[in-house]
N, C-alpha and C positions, 0 to 999 in steps of 0.2 A: 503492499499499500504505500500512499504518498503520505507526509506530513508536511502540511506548507502552514509557517509561522507568520507571515506574510508580513515579516518584521518586528512581530510583538515579541518582548523580552517574557522569560517565564522566571522565576526570582523563589528565590529559597531553596533549592537543591541541595539535600545534605545527603552526602554519602560518607557514610561514618562506620556501618555494623561489617562485621567480620564477614570473609568470605570473595571470591569473583565473581567476573558477567555484572558488574554494577554501572546505571547510567543511568538517567533521564531514562533512554528506553533501553532496554539490557541488552535485546537482541535487534539489528537490522537485517533482515533479510537479505539473497542476490538482489530482489527486483523492489527492495525497499527503496526510500526516498525521502532525508528529512533537508529541508530547502529554507531559507530567508527565516531563521530562528535567533533568535538569542536567549542565552540562558546564564544565569547567576547562580554562584552558590560554593559549596564547601566538597570539595572533595579530598577525606583524608580517612581511605579504610583501614583496617586492621584482619592480621589475620595473611591469608595469602597474596592479596591484592596482587590478583593477576587479572589479567583484562579491566580494566577499570578507566571511564572516560566522563566526562563533564555532562555529555551527549549520549554518546554510545557505550555500554561495556562492549561487545563485541559488532562489529561493521563489517556484513557482505555485500551491501549495495552501495548509497550514494549520499554522502552530506556535501551540501553545498550551501554556500553563501549563511554560512552558520558562526558564530563564536562563542565564547564560556570566558566569563569572567569570575576570576576566584575571589570569593569576599573572605578577607580573612575575619578568625575570630578568636580575641584573647583571650587567655584565661582557661 
């Protein structure tokens, strides 16, 4: 499928759990498309920390015209 963000921003993504394959989208399949999306949040997982991304944990498709902004969390 296709997810079009239309330039909007999704804020508050918080990827801190243990495990792998984490992202706003856990998997994007071969025909999947994520486009024109801005994402803001925290990525600081525990555990094996394999296949982690702010937009996609695993991507076999297309991510285009997207950004990820890290939000610093102190304390």
